C-alpha positions as CSV (number, residue, x, y, z in Angstrom):
1,M,-0.1,-0.1,-0.1
2,E,2.6,2.4,0.8
3,L,4.3,1.8,-2.5
4,K,1.2,2.9,-4.2
5,N,0.9,5.9,-2.3
6,Q,4.3,7.2,-3.0
7,F,3.7,6.6,-6.5
8,F,0.7,8.6,-6.6
9,L,2.5,11.4,-4.6
10,K,5.3,11.4,-7.3
11,K,2.8,11.9,-10.0
12,R,1.1,14.4,-8.3
13,K,4.2,16.4,-8.0
14,K,4.9,16.0,-11.8
15,R,1.8,17.5,-12.6
16,R,1.8,21.3,-12.0
17,S,-1.3,23.7,-13.3
18,M,-0.3,26.2,-15.7
19,S,-0.1,29.8,-14.2
20,Q,0.3,31.7,-17.1
21,I,-2.8,33.6,-18.8
22,N,-3.1,33.3,-22.9
23,V,-3.7,36.7,-23.6
24,T,-3.7,36.2,-27.5
25,P,-7.5,35.8,-27.6
26,F,-8.3,39.0,-25.9
27,V,-6.0,40.9,-27.9
28,D,-7.7,39.8,-31.0
29,V,-11.1,40.5,-29.5
30,M,-10.2,43.9,-28.9
31,L,-8.8,44.5,-32.3
32,V,-11.9,43.2,-33.7
33,L,-13.9,45.6,-31.8
34,L,-11.6,48.5,-32.4
35,I,-12.1,48.1,-36.1
36,V,-15.4,47.8,-36.1
37,F,-16.3,50.7,-34.1
38,M,-13.6,52.9,-36.0
39,I,-15.8,51.8,-39.1
40,T,-19.4,52.5,-37.6
41,A,-18.6,55.5,-35.5
42,P,-18.7,58.0,-38.7
43,L,-21.9,56.6,-39.8
44,L,-23.8,57.1,-36.7
45,T,-24.2,60.8,-37.4
46,V,-27.7,61.8,-37.2
47,G,-28.9,64.2,-39.6
48,V,-30.0,65.2,-43.0
49,S,-27.0,66.7,-45.3
50,V,-27.4,70.3,-45.6
51,D,-24.8,72.8,-47.0
52,L,-24.3,75.0,-43.9
53,P,-23.3,78.6,-44.4
54,K,-20.0,79.4,-42.4
55,T,-19.2,81.8,-39.9
56,K,-16.4,82.8,-37.6
57,A,-18.7,82.8,-34.1
58,S,-17.6,80.0,-31.5
59,Q,-19.4,76.8,-30.8
60,L,-21.6,76.8,-27.9
61,N,-20.6,74.2,-25.2
62,Q,-23.8,72.9,-24.0
63,K,-25.0,69.4,-22.2
64,G,-27.6,67.2,-23.5
65,D,-29.0,66.2,-26.7
66,P,-30.7,69.1,-28.9
67,L,-33.5,68.7,-31.3
68,I,-31.9,69.2,-34.4
69,L,-34.5,70.9,-37.3
70,S,-32.9,70.9,-40.8
71,I,-34.4,72.8,-43.9
72,K,-33.2,71.2,-47.0
73,S,-32.1,73.5,-50.0
74,N,-35.6,72.5,-51.5
75,G,-37.5,73.6,-48.6
76,K,-38.4,70.2,-47.0
77,I,-38.1,70.5,-43.2
78,F,-36.9,67.6,-41.1
79,I,-36.7,66.7,-37.3
80,Q,-33.9,64.8,-36.6
81,D,-34.0,62.8,-39.7
82,R,-37.5,62.1,-40.6
83,E,-39.4,64.6,-42.9
84,I,-42.2,66.2,-41.2
85,D,-45.0,69.0,-42.5
86,S,-44.7,72.4,-41.9
87,K,-48.1,72.7,-40.2
88,K,-47.3,69.7,-37.9
89,L,-43.7,71.1,-36.9
90,I,-44.6,72.6,-33.8
91,P,-46.8,70.1,-32.0
92,R,-44.2,67.3,-33.5
93,L,-41.6,69.3,-31.4
94,K,-43.4,69.5,-28.3
95,A,-44.0,65.7,-28.4
96,L,-40.3,64.8,-29.0
97,A,-39.4,67.6,-26.1
98,N,-42.0,66.1,-23.8
99,N,-43.2,69.6,-23.2
100,N,-39.7,70.6,-22.1
101,M,-39.4,74.4,-23.2
102,K,-35.8,74.4,-21.7
103,I,-34.7,71.8,-24.4
104,R,-32.0,73.4,-27.0
105,V,-33.6,73.3,-30.5
106,F,-30.8,73.7,-33.5
107,I,-31.8,75.0,-36.6
108,R,-29.9,74.0,-40.0
109,G,-30.9,75.4,-42.8
110,D,-28.9,75.1,-46.0
111,K,-27.3,78.1,-47.5
112,K,-29.3,78.1,-50.7
113,V,-32.9,78.1,-48.7
114,N,-34.3,81.6,-48.6
115,Y,-33.3,83.4,-45.4
116,G,-36.9,84.5,-44.5
117,K,-37.9,80.7,-44.3
118,V,-35.2,79.9,-41.8
119,V,-36.4,83.0,-39.8
120,D,-39.9,82.0,-40.1
121,I,-39.0,78.8,-38.9
122,L,-36.9,80.1,-35.8
123,S,-39.8,82.6,-34.9
124,R,-42.3,79.7,-35.0
125,V,-40.1,77.6,-32.5
126,Q,-39.2,80.6,-29.9
127,T,-42.9,81.5,-30.4
128,A,-44.1,78.0,-29.4
129,G,-41.9,78.6,-25.9
130,F,-38.7,76.8,-26.7
131,S,-36.2,79.4,-25.6
132,K,-33.0,77.5,-26.3
133,A,-33.6,78.0,-30.3
134,T,-30.4,78.7,-32.1
135,L,-29.2,78.6,-36.0
136,V,-26.4,76.1,-36.9
137,A,-23.7,77.2,-39.3
138,K,-19.8,75.8,-40.1
139,L,-16.9,77.5,-38.8
140,K,-15.1,79.3,-41.4
141,Q,-11.8,78.1,-42.1
142,N,-9.0,81.0,-42.6
């Protein structure tokens, strides 16, 4: 019996657990995720393509997500990325804002749109009670 016990003890000593962690699969997964995020990040921009006028004014740094109104060169109005009828603009804005009149509303008008139309929409938004409605423009590069 004693001989068998010594045999098993010797076998146990020879088998040691591996104490190293293999990080290669972890690095592979992280690199794949990095590539996926690098490709998809530029595609996540919300909005309608509008050719904005340029300005030298500084950017506003405010917290929270604003509601974005876009006016395309053909005069169509969009809230975020959905087209909306001009008559349904204010009720839809109020619904999206959950009647929070302090939410920021950015108005993006194509530079080919009649300035009167942009100002008309800005005044309608402000008259409806949205106190933080502003126009958006690109920074002018020197």
